[in-house]
Backbone bond lengths (Angstrom), bond angles and torsions (degrees), N, CA, C in turn:
res aa  C-N    CA-C-N  psi(-1)  N-CA   C-N-CA  omega(-1)  CA-C   N-CA-C  phi
1 M - - - 1.480 - - 1.517 109.39 -
2 Q 1.337 117.79 132.99 1.446 121.94 179.01 1.522 110.14 -68.39
3 E 1.369 114.01 156.67 1.459 119.46 -172.68 1.515 113.07 -59.70
4 N 1.328 117.39 -41.53 1.466 120.44 -174.88 1.521 112.88 -98.91
5 E 1.293 116.99 10.31 1.457 119.39 -176.84 1.521 110.61 -76.69
6 D 1.300 115.45 136.95 1.461 121.40 -178.84 1.529 109.15 -65.32
7 P 1.347 118.04 120.68 1.467 119.83 -179.19 1.521 113.21 -62.42
8 L 1.351 116.95 -30.23 1.461 118.86 179.02 1.521 110.64 -65.45
9 K 1.341 116.55 -41.45 1.459 119.53 178.77 1.526 110.83 -61.15
10 V 1.356 116.06 -38.79 1.459 119.96 179.11 1.520 110.41 -63.95
11 R 1.356 116.87 -44.39 1.459 120.47 -179.70 1.520 110.81 -64.14
12 V 1.322 115.68 -41.03 1.466 118.76 179.35 1.515 110.50 -64.18
13 A 1.338 116.36 -42.59 1.466 119.96 179.88 1.516 111.34 -64.42
14 E 1.326 116.59 -38.94 1.452 120.29 -178.23 1.525 111.79 -66.19
15 H 1.311 116.36 -36.20 1.468 120.78 -176.88 1.523 112.88 -99.28
16 S 1.330 117.06 3.71 1.466 122.55 179.26 1.517 112.08 56.40
17 E 1.351 116.44 37.52 1.452 121.47 178.71 1.516 110.01 -92.27
18 P 1.327 119.00 149.32 1.463 120.83 179.15 1.518 111.25 -67.46
19 L 1.312 116.04 139.62 1.462 122.23 179.26 1.523 108.73 -93.86
20 T 1.331 117.83 123.72 1.453 122.47 -178.16 1.518 110.27 -116.26
21 D 1.344 115.11 160.76 1.462 119.58 177.40 1.524 110.82 -60.67
22 R 1.332 116.34 -39.10 1.466 119.10 -178.24 1.525 111.46 -67.64
23 S 1.361 117.47 -35.65 1.462 119.62 178.44 1.519 111.30 -65.55
24 L 1.343 116.54 -38.58 1.454 119.93 175.90 1.526 111.14 -66.87
25 E 1.330 115.52 -38.24 1.462 119.30 178.85 1.527 110.80 -64.20
26 R 1.336 117.13 -40.44 1.458 120.11 177.85 1.520 111.24 -64.73
27 S 1.345 116.17 -36.95 1.463 119.59 178.59 1.522 110.96 -63.00
28 T 1.340 115.46 -42.36 1.459 119.68 177.76 1.521 111.26 -63.25
29 E 1.321 116.69 -41.66 1.464 120.50 178.50 1.526 110.91 -62.40
30 D 1.337 116.95 -40.75 1.466 120.27 -179.14 1.521 111.96 -65.08
31 R 1.337 116.20 -32.64 1.459 119.03 179.05 1.514 111.85 -79.21
32 T 1.354 116.53 -25.02 1.466 120.44 -173.83 1.517 112.25 -93.58
33 W 1.338 115.60 -38.49 1.468 119.83 -174.68 1.521 110.54 -117.27
34 V 1.320 115.16 156.59 1.455 121.03 176.74 1.517 108.91 -86.56
35 P 1.349 118.54 118.23 1.468 119.97 -179.82 1.530 111.08 -63.34
36 V 1.322 116.29 134.88 1.455 121.83 177.23 1.513 108.85 -133.66
37 I 1.326 116.08 161.52 1.465 120.40 179.04 1.512 111.07 -116.75
38 V 1.345 117.58 8.86 1.450 121.70 179.94 1.517 108.81 -87.60
39 K 1.313 118.02 129.52 1.468 122.14 178.11 1.507 109.03 -111.71
40 R 1.329 116.25 132.34 1.457 120.64 179.01 1.524 109.93 -66.66
41 T 1.337 115.23 129.51 1.461 119.06 -178.73 1.512 111.95 -70.00
42 D 1.348 118.53 -22.56 1.457 119.01 -178.85 1.517 111.55 -77.37
43 E 1.353 118.44 -3.62 1.452 120.89 176.23 1.524 111.69 -94.11
44 A 1.339 116.47 -5.38 1.462 119.66 -178.58 1.527 111.17 -65.69
45 R 1.307 116.18 -31.31 1.460 120.59 176.87 1.518 108.06 -130.61
46 R 1.319 116.52 122.35 1.454 120.67 -176.00 1.524 111.23 -82.68
47 H 1.323 114.50 148.04 1.453 120.12 174.44 1.526 108.71 -69.01
48 P 1.340 118.64 145.29 1.469 120.81 -179.67 1.526 113.64 -53.15
49 D 1.346 117.86 -36.16 1.462 119.66 176.81 1.523 111.13 -60.41
50 D 1.336 115.97 -43.22 1.461 120.29 179.90 1.528 111.01 -67.61
51 V 1.327 116.56 -37.43 1.461 119.95 178.73 1.521 110.10 -64.25
52 L 1.331 116.07 -42.58 1.459 119.68 -179.69 1.525 110.79 -61.57
53 V 1.322 116.69 -44.22 1.465 120.29 178.15 1.531 110.53 -60.64
54 A 1.342 116.23 -43.52 1.463 120.49 -179.98 1.525 111.40 -65.16
55 V 1.330 116.77 -40.12 1.464 120.22 -179.06 1.525 110.46 -69.08
56 I 1.312 117.63 -38.81 1.468 120.63 176.21 1.522 109.56 -60.58
57 G 1.335 116.43 -43.71 1.459 119.77 177.82 1.513 112.75 -62.93
58 E 1.343 116.36 -41.44 1.462 120.23 177.64 1.522 110.73 -64.03
59 G 1.337 116.12 -42.19 1.463 119.20 178.78 1.521 112.11 -62.84
60 L 1.334 116.87 -42.33 1.469 120.86 177.94 1.525 111.09 -61.50
61 E 1.322 115.95 -41.16 1.464 119.59 179.71 1.519 111.43 -60.78
62 Q 1.342 116.61 -43.54 1.457 119.87 -179.92 1.521 112.27 -71.18
63 L 1.313 116.35 -36.94 1.470 119.62 178.82 1.524 112.08 -65.69
64 S 1.325 116.68 -25.29 1.465 120.26 -178.44 1.524 112.97 -91.36
65 R 1.323 117.76 -5.00 1.467 120.33 -178.70 1.528 110.45 -68.87
66 P 1.337 117.05 145.43 1.469 119.90 175.67 1.519 111.00 -60.49
67 T 1.315 115.79 147.40 1.462 120.85 -176.85 1.519 112.11 -58.99
68 F 1.331 117.06 -40.79 1.460 120.08 -177.79 1.526 110.98 -63.72
69 S 1.328 116.67 -45.88 1.462 121.34 178.81 1.526 110.91 -62.01
70 L 1.329 115.63 -44.05 1.459 120.80 179.25 1.525 110.94 -62.16
71 G 1.332 115.80 -41.59 1.456 120.48 -179.19 1.516 112.89 -65.18
72 L 1.327 117.06 -42.29 1.464 120.10 178.77 1.526 111.02 -62.97
73 S 1.336 116.10 -41.80 1.466 119.98 178.26 1.528 110.59 -64.18
74 A 1.331 116.62 -36.99 1.463 120.73 179.11 1.526 111.25 -67.62
75 V 1.325 117.33 -39.14 1.462 120.49 175.91 1.520 110.06 -61.05
76 A 1.339 115.90 -42.43 1.461 120.37 178.39 1.528 111.33 -59.74
77 A 1.330 116.79 -41.12 1.464 120.37 179.57 1.525 111.12 -62.99
78 G 1.329 116.90 -44.07 1.459 120.02 178.19 1.521 112.23 -61.89
79 L 1.328 116.03 -39.18 1.461 120.16 177.29 1.531 111.25 -63.75
80 I 1.332 116.02 -45.12 1.465 120.03 -176.31 1.517 111.50 -65.20
81 L 1.337 117.23 -37.90 1.466 118.91 -179.18 1.518 112.42 -64.92
82 G 1.325 116.36 -14.40 1.454 119.26 174.83 1.517 112.37 -58.70
83 F 1.341 116.68 -26.91 1.464 119.02 -179.74 1.529 111.48 -70.56
84 S 1.335 117.26 -30.43 1.464 118.92 173.27 1.521 110.48 -66.21
85 A 1.334 116.04 -44.98 1.461 119.67 178.89 1.518 111.18 -61.82
86 M 1.333 116.86 -41.41 1.461 120.57 178.64 1.527 110.98 -62.98
87 A 1.334 116.37 -45.14 1.466 120.05 -178.79 1.521 110.94 -62.48
88 V 1.331 116.52 -43.49 1.462 120.24 -179.68 1.525 110.46 -64.67
89 A 1.335 117.74 -41.77 1.464 120.58 -179.73 1.520 111.06 -64.93
90 V 1.337 116.93 -42.57 1.463 120.27 179.72 1.529 110.39 -62.76
91 V 1.323 116.51 -45.14 1.468 120.04 -179.82 1.525 110.75 -67.08
92 S 1.331 117.43 -36.39 1.465 120.05 178.14 1.524 111.18 -59.83
93 V 1.330 116.18 -40.89 1.465 120.25 177.89 1.529 110.23 -69.26
94 A 1.332 116.22 -45.10 1.464 120.19 -177.62 1.520 112.61 -66.44
95 A 1.348 116.36 -28.08 1.465 120.51 -176.14 1.528 113.22 -90.11
96 Q 1.318 117.93 6.00 1.469 119.80 179.51 1.525 113.25 -57.59
97 P 1.345 120.74 -34.63 1.471 119.51 175.61 1.523 113.90 -62.56
98 L 1.345 116.31 -13.62 1.468 120.31 179.26 1.523 111.81 -93.63
99 A 1.325 116.82 21.53 1.463 120.55 -176.01 1.523 112.47 -57.95
100 D 1.311 117.51 -28.46 1.463 120.57 179.29 1.525 112.18 -79.49
101 W 1.330 116.95 -8.43 1.460 121.95 177.81 1.532 109.22 -125.77
102 P 1.334 117.30 74.12 1.471 121.02 -173.62 1.524 113.60 -58.93
103 M 1.324 118.10 -31.12 1.461 119.39 179.77 1.530 111.20 -68.77
104 L 1.332 117.11 -33.45 1.460 119.76 175.49 1.521 110.36 -67.76
105 Q 1.333 116.95 -38.92 1.462 120.46 175.34 1.526 110.36 -59.95
106 R 1.312 116.09 -46.82 1.463 120.65 -178.69 1.526 110.99 -62.81
107 L 1.316 116.78 -41.09 1.460 120.89 179.29 1.526 111.29 -64.64
108 A 1.332 116.35 -41.11 1.466 120.13 179.17 1.517 111.25 -62.06
109 V 1.326 116.79 -41.46 1.464 120.90 178.08 1.527 110.51 -66.17
110 A 1.336 116.64 -43.23 1.462 120.68 -177.71 1.526 112.07 -63.57
111 L 1.325 117.13 -30.50 1.457 120.59 -178.56 1.519 112.50 -67.64
112 V 1.342 117.51 -32.43 1.469 119.97 -177.69 1.525 112.94 -100.11
113 Y 1.320 117.61 -16.55 1.469 120.69 -177.93 1.532 112.96 -56.25
114 P 1.343 120.37 -37.62 1.465 119.50 -176.61 1.522 115.29 -71.99
115 L 1.329 119.46 -11.72 1.462 120.50 -168.47 1.526 112.62 -60.31
116 G 1.317 117.33 -46.96 1.463 120.04 178.98 1.515 112.32 -65.45
117 F 1.340 117.28 -34.82 1.460 121.02 178.71 1.526 111.29 -65.65
118 V 1.332 116.46 -41.25 1.459 119.94 178.71 1.522 110.12 -60.23
119 V 1.330 116.44 -47.59 1.468 119.88 179.56 1.521 110.68 -62.74
120 C 1.327 116.52 -43.34 1.468 121.17 -177.31 1.520 111.74 -63.13
121 L 1.323 117.89 -53.21 1.460 120.90 -174.51 1.525 111.93 -71.73
122 M 1.318 117.96 -36.28 1.458 119.24 178.70 1.521 111.60 -72.73
123 S 1.336 118.17 -22.11 1.462 120.84 177.52 1.521 112.19 -80.02
124 G 1.325 117.08 -13.13 1.454 120.84 179.01 1.514 114.68 86.33
125 A 1.345 118.05 7.22 1.464 120.66 177.44 1.526 109.57 -68.15
126 E 1.333 115.96 149.82 1.463 121.48 -173.21 1.523 111.36 -86.86
127 L 1.319 115.88 114.69 1.463 122.75 -178.56 1.525 109.46 -110.70
128 Y 1.321 116.22 135.12 1.462 122.11 -175.51 1.524 112.26 -55.21
129 T 1.320 117.56 -46.58 1.461 120.11 -174.93 1.520 112.57 -71.06
130 E 1.314 117.82 -14.85 1.455 120.52 172.94 1.527 110.03 -75.23
131 H 1.330 116.11 -36.91 1.462 120.33 -174.45 1.527 113.58 -93.78
132 T 1.338 117.80 0.71 1.467 117.94 171.30 1.524 109.91 -63.88
133 A 1.336 116.58 -20.62 1.470 120.40 175.91 1.518 111.89 -114.47
134 T 1.344 117.58 -50.07 1.468 120.94 -172.16 1.519 112.51 -55.14
135 A 1.334 117.14 -45.72 1.458 120.18 -177.42 1.520 112.84 -76.70
136 V 1.342 117.13 -10.63 1.462 120.20 -179.10 1.525 111.48 -81.43
137 Y 1.334 117.25 -31.03 1.467 120.25 -176.31 1.527 113.34 -56.27
138 P 1.347 120.31 -45.89 1.471 118.82 178.79 1.527 113.23 -62.06
139 V 1.340 116.51 -32.27 1.470 119.78 178.15 1.522 109.63 -68.97
140 L 1.321 117.41 -44.25 1.466 120.94 177.71 1.527 111.21 -62.48
141 D 1.332 116.21 -31.19 1.463 121.26 -178.47 1.523 112.72 -85.87
142 G 1.331 116.84 -0.11 1.461 120.71 178.26 1.512 114.53 77.33
143 K 1.319 117.88 14.96 1.463 121.27 -178.29 1.525 113.06 -99.84
144 A 1.314 117.76 -6.27 1.460 122.11 179.23 1.523 108.79 -145.06
145 T 1.315 115.89 161.45 1.462 121.00 -176.80 1.529 110.75 -99.00
146 L 1.320 114.69 159.73 1.462 119.96 176.51 1.522 110.57 -63.31
147 G 1.341 116.25 -34.53 1.466 119.79 178.71 1.520 112.33 -60.84
148 S 1.332 116.82 -42.48 1.472 119.71 178.56 1.525 110.89 -66.68
149 L 1.319 116.89 -33.88 1.461 120.42 177.66 1.527 110.74 -66.73
150 L 1.330 116.21 -44.51 1.466 119.74 178.96 1.518 111.26 -62.97
151 R 1.346 116.98 -39.58 1.471 120.53 176.95 1.523 110.72 -58.67
152 L 1.338 116.08 -45.05 1.461 119.88 -179.59 1.521 110.59 -64.36
153 W 1.339 117.31 -47.55 1.462 119.85 -178.63 1.522 111.39 -59.77
154 I 1.316 117.24 -47.12 1.467 120.72 -177.65 1.521 110.34 -63.38
155 T 1.326 116.54 -44.32 1.463 120.29 -179.63 1.518 111.07 -61.28
156 I 1.330 116.50 -45.70 1.459 119.90 -177.33 1.524 111.41 -69.46
157 V 1.328 117.67 -40.81 1.469 120.02 179.00 1.524 110.38 -61.20
158 V 1.323 116.88 -48.02 1.472 120.04 -179.77 1.525 110.42 -61.51
159 G 1.334 116.71 -45.48 1.461 119.94 179.40 1.519 112.18 -63.94
160 N 1.334 116.94 -44.70 1.464 120.63 178.34 1.528 111.74 -59.80
161 L 1.327 116.94 -43.17 1.465 120.09 -178.63 1.524 111.67 -68.43
162 L 1.334 116.99 -38.67 1.466 119.56 175.71 1.525 110.41 -62.23
163 G 1.330 116.06 -46.31 1.458 119.73 177.59 1.513 112.05 -61.40
164 A 1.333 116.45 -39.04 1.466 120.86 179.38 1.533 110.87 -62.98
165 F 1.326 116.43 -41.83 1.470 119.66 -179.99 1.532 110.90 -66.85
166 F 1.332 116.57 -44.16 1.464 119.52 178.28 1.528 110.63 -61.23
167 S 1.332 115.85 -41.92 1.459 120.15 -179.94 1.532 111.00 -63.61
168 A 1.341 116.53 -44.41 1.466 120.41 178.37 1.525 110.86 -61.67
169 S 1.321 116.63 -39.72 1.474 120.47 179.26 1.520 111.16 -63.57
170 L 1.336 115.96 -41.88 1.457 120.03 178.93 1.525 111.14 -64.20
171 M 1.313 116.68 -41.79 1.466 120.04 -178.58 1.527 111.29 -66.05
172 I 1.327 117.12 -41.66 1.461 119.77 178.04 1.525 109.87 -66.98
173 G 1.332 116.72 -39.08 1.459 119.99 177.88 1.518 112.75 -62.76
174 A 1.324 116.53 -30.05 1.471 120.95 -178.80 1.519 112.06 -101.27
175 D 1.321 117.76 17.09 1.465 118.98 -172.29 1.522 113.30 -69.34
176 S 1.319 117.43 -20.82 1.464 118.16 175.58 1.525 110.93 -64.33
177 V 1.332 115.98 -23.20 1.465 121.61 175.55 1.527 110.31 -91.17
178 I 1.331 116.27 -47.20 1.465 121.01 -174.34 1.529 111.58 -72.93
179 G 1.326 116.49 -43.35 1.467 121.00 177.57 1.519 113.62 70.05
180 A 1.337 117.07 43.77 1.463 119.75 -175.67 1.522 112.89 -123.28
181 R 1.315 118.50 18.05 1.470 120.81 -175.93 1.529 111.97 -56.38
182 E 1.315 117.07 -45.89 1.464 120.12 179.82 1.527 111.25 -63.83
183 G 1.321 115.71 -31.95 1.461 119.46 177.10 1.514 111.83 -66.27
184 Y 1.342 117.31 -41.89 1.462 120.15 177.77 1.527 111.04 -61.26
185 I 1.316 116.25 -41.36 1.465 120.51 -179.21 1.525 110.47 -65.99
186 E 1.323 116.69 -42.52 1.462 120.52 178.70 1.531 111.29 -62.61
187 I 1.322 115.97 -42.74 1.469 120.05 178.53 1.527 110.20 -65.34
188 G 1.328 116.87 -40.16 1.456 120.30 178.42 1.510 112.23 -59.37
189 R 1.310 116.63 -38.96 1.464 120.42 177.51 1.525 111.16 -63.44
190 H 1.328 115.38 -38.38 1.469 119.67 177.64 1.537 110.66 -64.18
191 L 1.308 117.19 -35.84 1.465 120.40 -176.62 1.527 112.54 -71.41
192 V 1.320 117.70 -32.30 1.468 119.71 -173.19 1.525 112.47 -106.95
193 A 1.323 118.83 1.14 1.465 120.85 -171.83 1.513 113.95 -79.39
194 F 1.330 118.54 -15.71 1.457 120.92 -169.88 1.516 112.10 -98.33
195 A 1.322 114.52 153.69 1.462 120.27 173.43 1.526 109.52 -66.05
196 S 1.321 115.93 165.19 1.461 120.48 -171.88 1.523 113.13 -61.95
197 M 1.331 117.77 -43.97 1.460 119.50 -175.39 1.534 112.33 -67.62
198 P 1.347 119.42 -47.70 1.471 117.74 175.77 1.519 113.12 -59.88
199 L 1.324 117.11 -37.29 1.462 119.88 178.99 1.532 110.54 -64.91
200 L 1.330 116.27 -43.43 1.464 120.70 179.18 1.524 110.96 -62.39
201 L 1.326 117.12 -45.73 1.464 120.23 -179.37 1.534 111.37 -66.35
202 S 1.325 116.69 -36.06 1.459 120.18 175.55 1.522 110.56 -61.65
203 A 1.337 116.30 -41.33 1.465 120.70 178.33 1.528 111.38 -67.86
204 V 1.332 117.35 -34.05 1.466 120.34 175.71 1.523 110.06 -60.41
205 L 1.326 116.56 -45.90 1.460 120.68 179.58 1.535 111.17 -63.47
206 A 1.331 116.40 -40.91 1.463 119.75 179.08 1.527 110.89 -65.27
207 G 1.341 116.80 -42.32 1.457 120.12 178.31 1.518 112.08 -65.04
208 W 1.308 115.81 -37.02 1.471 121.87 176.83 1.527 110.12 -60.25
209 L 1.329 116.12 -48.66 1.458 120.20 -179.32 1.528 112.04 -65.10
210 M 1.340 117.62 -41.66 1.465 119.84 -179.12 1.521 111.63 -65.27
211 A 1.324 116.82 -40.22 1.467 119.59 178.09 1.524 110.91 -67.35
212 L 1.332 117.12 -35.20 1.466 120.02 173.48 1.527 110.74 -62.51
213 G 1.324 115.52 -38.21 1.454 119.19 177.32 1.516 111.90 -61.50
214 A 1.336 117.30 -41.79 1.465 121.08 177.92 1.525 110.67 -63.46
215 W 1.328 116.61 -38.42 1.471 120.76 177.35 1.530 110.41 -65.15
216 L 1.333 116.85 -43.70 1.464 120.65 -179.17 1.528 111.51 -64.38
217 I 1.322 117.38 -34.82 1.466 120.39 177.22 1.524 110.44 -60.03
218 M 1.339 116.43 -41.54 1.460 120.44 179.75 1.526 111.39 -75.02
219 A 1.327 117.57 -22.55 1.466 121.05 -176.44 1.517 112.96 -87.61
220 T 1.331 117.79 -11.20 1.459 121.00 -177.16 1.518 109.86 -116.93
221 P 1.333 117.42 155.42 1.468 120.46 178.58 1.516 110.63 -67.36
222 P 1.355 116.99 157.93 1.477 120.30 -177.30 1.514 111.86 -74.25
223 T 1.302 116.02 71.38 1.453 122.08 179.43 1.522 108.50 -134.62
224 V 1.329 115.70 -162.20 1.456 120.38 -179.54 1.525 111.53 -62.84
225 S 1.334 117.71 -20.02 1.462 120.20 179.56 1.519 111.57 -62.06
226 Q 1.328 117.56 -31.14 1.466 119.64 176.70 1.520 111.02 -67.81
227 I 1.312 116.34 -40.72 1.466 120.29 177.37 1.526 109.90 -62.97
228 V 1.310 116.29 -41.96 1.470 120.45 178.84 1.526 110.05 -62.29
229 S 1.331 117.15 -41.53 1.469 120.72 179.54 1.521 110.93 -60.63
230 I 1.323 116.41 -45.99 1.470 120.35 179.08 1.526 109.90 -63.12
231 Y 1.322 115.66 -43.58 1.464 119.65 -177.30 1.526 110.74 -62.40
232 I 1.321 116.72 -42.59 1.470 119.94 -176.58 1.522 110.91 -62.24
233 V 1.341 117.58 -50.01 1.467 118.90 -174.80 1.521 111.40 -68.69
234 T 1.333 117.83 -37.32 1.462 118.87 179.73 1.527 112.15 -77.55
235 F 1.332 116.64 -27.36 1.464 119.75 172.32 1.527 109.92 -61.94
236 L 1.329 116.56 -42.28 1.465 120.01 178.22 1.520 111.61 -63.91
237 I 1.339 116.44 -37.90 1.469 119.57 176.96 1.528 109.78 -62.60
238 G 1.335 116.17 -45.62 1.453 119.68 179.71 1.518 112.58 -66.54
239 L 1.324 116.82 -40.06 1.460 120.67 -178.97 1.527 111.02 -64.47
240 G 1.320 115.88 -38.91 1.462 119.22 179.81 1.508 114.23 -83.33
241 G 1.343 117.30 -5.11 1.460 119.49 -176.59 1.510 112.37 64.77
242 L 1.343 116.69 27.55 1.463 121.51 -177.68 1.530 110.57 -72.96
243 H 1.318 115.58 161.75 1.466 120.80 -170.90 1.525 111.32 -103.04
244 H 1.325 114.99 109.12 1.456 122.07 174.36 1.525 108.11 -96.82
245 S 1.318 116.83 128.40 1.463 120.73 -169.23 1.531 113.05 -63.00
246 I 1.329 118.52 -43.14 1.465 119.75 -173.12 1.528 111.32 -82.64
247 A 1.330 117.31 -46.26 1.471 118.55 173.44 1.524 109.39 -60.06
248 G 1.338 116.21 -40.03 1.457 120.43 177.26 1.516 112.32 -64.57
249 A 1.347 117.17 -32.09 1.462 120.44 177.82 1.522 110.40 -63.58
250 V 1.336 116.92 -44.30 1.465 119.70 176.48 1.526 109.44 -59.00
251 E 1.319 116.40 -44.17 1.461 120.92 -176.51 1.520 112.03 -66.22
252 I 1.336 117.35 -43.45 1.458 118.99 -178.59 1.522 111.27 -72.06
253 F 1.335 117.75 -35.43 1.467 120.29 175.76 1.528 110.06 -64.61
254 A 1.327 117.03 -41.75 1.468 120.24 178.45 1.527 110.65 -64.17
255 A 1.337 116.56 -39.15 1.465 120.11 179.40 1.527 110.58 -64.77
256 V 1.338 116.81 -41.57 1.466 120.56 178.96 1.524 110.79 -63.47
257 L 1.327 116.27 -42.02 1.460 120.45 -179.51 1.525 111.96 -71.37
258 A 1.338 116.33 -23.74 1.464 120.55 -176.92 1.517 113.16 -89.75
259 S 1.340 117.77 -21.17 1.460 119.59 -173.56 1.522 110.99 -152.37
260 D 1.328 116.14 148.77 1.464 121.97 175.82 1.523 111.87 -81.26
261 E 1.306 116.60 2.22 1.455 122.16 -177.35 1.523 112.68 -67.84
262 F 1.334 117.00 -21.98 1.464 121.58 -173.46 1.527 110.20 -111.00
263 G 1.343 115.08 140.42 1.457 120.45 -177.99 1.515 112.92 -115.90
264 G 1.324 114.88 172.97 1.458 120.81 -177.58 1.514 113.31 -62.47
265 F 1.343 117.40 -37.96 1.459 120.17 179.98 1.518 111.00 -61.69
266 Q 1.330 116.69 -41.41 1.464 120.27 179.59 1.527 111.13 -62.67
267 V 1.319 116.25 -38.61 1.464 120.43 179.26 1.522 110.24 -65.16
268 V 1.332 116.82 -48.82 1.472 121.10 -178.16 1.523 110.57 -63.82
269 R 1.318 116.38 -42.56 1.468 120.13 -179.87 1.528 110.61 -61.47
270 F 1.332 116.39 -48.59 1.454 119.05 -179.08 1.525 111.43 -61.67
271 L 1.327 116.87 -49.46 1.459 120.03 -176.81 1.522 111.73 -62.44
272 S 1.327 117.54 -40.21 1.467 120.83 -179.18 1.520 111.18 -63.40
273 L 1.326 116.42 -48.09 1.460 119.95 -178.71 1.528 111.63 -68.74
274 A 1.339 117.08 -39.06 1.464 120.22 -179.37 1.523 111.18 -67.66
275 L 1.327 117.44 -43.27 1.471 120.63 178.87 1.524 110.89 -63.51
276 L 1.337 116.54 -43.23 1.463 120.30 179.81 1.526 110.85 -66.22
277 G 1.329 117.40 -45.27 1.455 120.67 -179.61 1.522 112.10 -63.22
278 N 1.328 117.25 -44.40 1.464 120.69 176.65 1.516 111.35 -59.62
279 L 1.325 116.63 -39.53 1.464 121.30 179.44 1.522 111.00 -63.85
280 I 1.316 116.88 -45.78 1.467 120.65 178.93 1.528 110.40 -62.85
281 G 1.323 116.81 -46.50 1.455 120.28 -178.19 1.515 112.91 -61.22
282 G 1.339 117.05 -43.67 1.455 120.11 -178.58 1.511 113.58 -75.55
283 S 1.333 116.92 -44.63 1.464 120.64 -173.46 1.518 112.72 -73.88
284 F 1.332 116.98 -40.86 1.462 119.56 -176.22 1.518 112.32 -90.15
285 F 1.339 116.85 -54.84 1.466 119.80 -172.05 1.527 113.01 -73.68
286 V 1.330 117.60 -16.45 1.459 119.24 177.83 1.528 110.86 -116.45
287 A 1.334 117.44 -62.87 1.470 119.78 -173.58 1.520 112.26 -61.88
288 A 1.325 117.14 -54.88 1.465 120.06 -175.97 1.525 111.58 -65.10
289 L 1.322 117.50 -44.15 1.460 119.83 -178.20 1.527 111.69 -69.40
290 N 1.330 117.64 -43.40 1.466 119.90 177.86 1.524 111.10 -60.79
291 Y 1.326 115.83 -47.27 1.459 119.59 -178.36 1.526 110.24 -62.47
292 A 1.324 116.59 -43.61 1.463 120.24 -176.63 1.523 111.61 -64.62
293 H 1.326 117.62 -47.84 1.468 117.99 -173.73 1.532 111.68 -75.81
294 I 1.342 118.34 -30.84 1.467 119.54 179.18 1.518 110.72 -75.02
295 R 1.324 117.17 -44.21 1.460 120.50 178.23 1.525 110.70 -65.08
296 K 1.336 117.24 -39.54 1.461 120.60 179.12 1.517 110.37 -64.66
297 S 1.326 116.67 -41.57 1.470 119.91 178.34 1.512 110.74 -62.51
298 R 1.330 117.01 -39.37 1.458 119.89 179.71 1.518 111.09 -66.91
299 E 1.350 116.40 -40.28 1.472 119.73 179.24 1.528 110.65 -63.20
300 M 1.354 115.68 -41.45 1.460 119.62 -178.73 1.538 110.88 -66.87
301 S 1.340 116.43 -36.73 1.453 119.26 -179.27 1.510 112.47 -72.49
302 N 1.344 116.61 -21.04 1.468 120.16 179.99 1.518 113.08 -89.69
303 T 1.342 116.55 -6.59 1.474 119.68 -178.99 1.524 110.37 -92.79
């Protein structure tokens, strides 16, 4: 081996492993810094100022992504959330003997409702209710335009809904195995049974919780604590029977495919109110309030 030859390149060549930019970057870090295994305990929880900076950076990154890439990721998110709908439908059918104990039924559903969300958010797929807040921070900070925000929202909503429909179709196609048709119908009734204002307010609460979940992910280290954060906020959504637009889209599409009881107007009405409510909950109750109180605190501390 030559004196100045990168040892990582030699190891990769010897083992016929692919050479990546990240592997070269790690090699440079190993030569420049002394590897340690000690982690600072003060990094376990980030200061709100640091979280805001990180969230603004994350929002800018997503706002700058090409539309096609963003759309494919959004379709993936809609597909993945189908597993939450499937889990809830299966448990709804299995919990029918608990009809005399409705709170136990609700608890059973809430326990499995977060599963698809955990997989979706930890996989990095783009979910609409995550960006009702995350993508708003750069706009509030003057680093992005409203037009770029609208492009992102529209792209993600369309992709999420397409993924939701494909996921619902797959679940209905496999229902002879899954056995949850009655569960989809029961959930569909829950989605369309409410008047417009209660449904909208329910979606506001769900959007508020989901945007808080996105904030907590950025505020905690990339460990099991992020999974716990996602689980907690989506468990609360499931426990309260709140209306999440994309998970609800899978559920309402599955209900339509499973029964003639549901019509196109009911689907459009539910999706419109749920999308709007989630947007209000995430953008105002999380993004605007977080940005306002953190920036105001920083201004006061600098005076």
